[in-house]
C-alpha angles and dihedrals in degrees: 000000000000120000122216118234090209128022114261123221117253131208095279090050090055091053091049091047092051089051091050090049092048088051094045097102092044091050089052089053091048090051093049097044102036094045088063097043113096099208120036129190115233090258092050090049089050091052091047092050091049092051092048090051101042106035097064091046092049091047090051091049090052090054090054093062104112100194110079093206092051089048093051095046094046093045090051093046099049108018104033114021103020092201130088093217091056091051092048091049091051097049106028094089089069103021134041119246093245089052091049089052091048090051090051091049091048090051092048089051092052092048092046091052091048092049090048091053090047090054095243093118 
């Protein structure tokens, strides 16, 4: 039996990571807007606290992606474009759609493992 040095993400962790990545741009907006608002409702405070907790961890996880192409595709998909079709349109001239999807999956796996180690998942 082989022991893992660090915990690895499992299927449910990948789903949660993908949800966090899909919410990334919205969390950035929450952080920007709610940080400037003097009086927050309990729900707004909860969203601000979540953004303050998750965004630095997600940014750190992005920096831990070793493959430059995976990093670029994932950054475009979740931080810049926000839509899968825009990312495919941007990269399909040099990379096939299945390869783009594999790169996205590899990036999500790396981020999920990083978030698991950080205790977010």
